[in-house]
N, C-alpha and C positions, 0 to 999 in steps of 0.2 A: 503493500500499499504506499502511495505516495505522501510524504509529508506535506504540510501545508506550503512550506517553502518552495518544495519542488513542484507542487501543483500550479502555484503562483506563475513560475516560471513557464511552465507548460503552456498555461493559458496565453503567455506572451509570445511564446513559440507558435501558437495557433493563430493568433493574431498576426504575426509577420508573416504567416504561410498565406493568410488570406490577402495580404498587400501583395505578395508575389505573384499570387494567381491573377490579380488585378492587372498587374504590369504586363503579364502575358495577354492577357483580353484586350489590352490596349494597344497591343502589337508593338509594344517598346523594345522586345528582345527577341533573338532568333528562336524559335519554337522549339527545334529538337534539342539544343543543347540544355534550354530552361527546362523541359520535360525531365532530362535526366536530372538537372539539378533539383528539382520537387521531388523526384523520386528518393534522392539521398536525404532531403529534408525530411520526407515522410520516414525514413529508416530511423532518423534521429529522434522523431516524435514516438516511434514504436520502442527504440532501445532505451531512451532516457528514463522512463520509470523502472525499467526491469533492473537497469545497470547503470545508475548514475555516474560512478566513478569512470568507467570504462568509456561512457560516452562523452566525457568532457573534450576530448580530442577533435571527434568528429563535429561536435558543436563550436568549437574554435575554429576549425577549419571552414565549416559552413558559414559562420556569422562573419569571418573575415571575406568569404568569397561574396556575400551579399553587398557588403560595403565596395567591393573593388569591382565586382561585375553589373553591380546595379547602382551606380551612383546617384542616380536620379531619385532613389528611395533611401538612402544612406541616413539621411535626417529623420526618417521613420522607424529605424530600427531602436527597439526599447533599450535604454542605457542600461536597465537591470540586467538585460541578456549578457552585454558586453562585460559586466562585472561578474555574474554568474559563470560564465564558462572562462574567463580569465585567460592567461597566455598571451597570445597575440593580440587578442581583443582589447587588451588594455592600452594598445599603443593607440586606439581611437579616442582614447578619453584623455582630458587634460588633467593635470595633477590637481587641482581644486576639486575636481569631480572623483577622484581616486580617494582623496582625503575623505570626502564624505562618504563614499561607499565603505571604506576602511572602519569608519566609526559606527555605521550601521552594522556592519559585519560583527564587531567586537560586542556590541550591544545585543544582538541577536544570540551570540554564544554565551553570553551572561545570561539572558533570559532563560535558555535552554538549560544551563547548568543550575540555576535557580528553579527549574520546574515551572516558570512563568510561560504564558503564551505570549506571541511575539508576532505582530503584523507589520511585516516588512514595510508595505505600501503605506500605511499609516504612520509609521514611524520616519519614512523618508519623507513624507509631506511635512511632519512636526519639524524635522531638523532643517529642511530647506526653507520654511517659513520663518525658523529663528535665525537665519542667516541675514 
């Protein structure tokens, strides 16, 4: 069973997939390579809940490809996904944003250790509003 944190990121991936489909429908990308890319994206959606740790590299690769292959939608890629997958994805985030996400991650781990619930999105909004 997926944790709330994982479930949240799966929802973001589903949203990103919807955007990718819309890009194809608008005929903004070569159809054949895009179809293959969506197959790999679907593979990530299926593998992530089963094996989050081993899906990290596939997620990093696919998110970096989204930004490189589809620059017209790069601004629509949820920042939370870049942080979630980490690795090369972090190159697309400025230092200030990385600091914010690091603080969020620390709060999440602290809440988990204390057996408290933690709503990533709510906490992010609170921290962003406080800045």
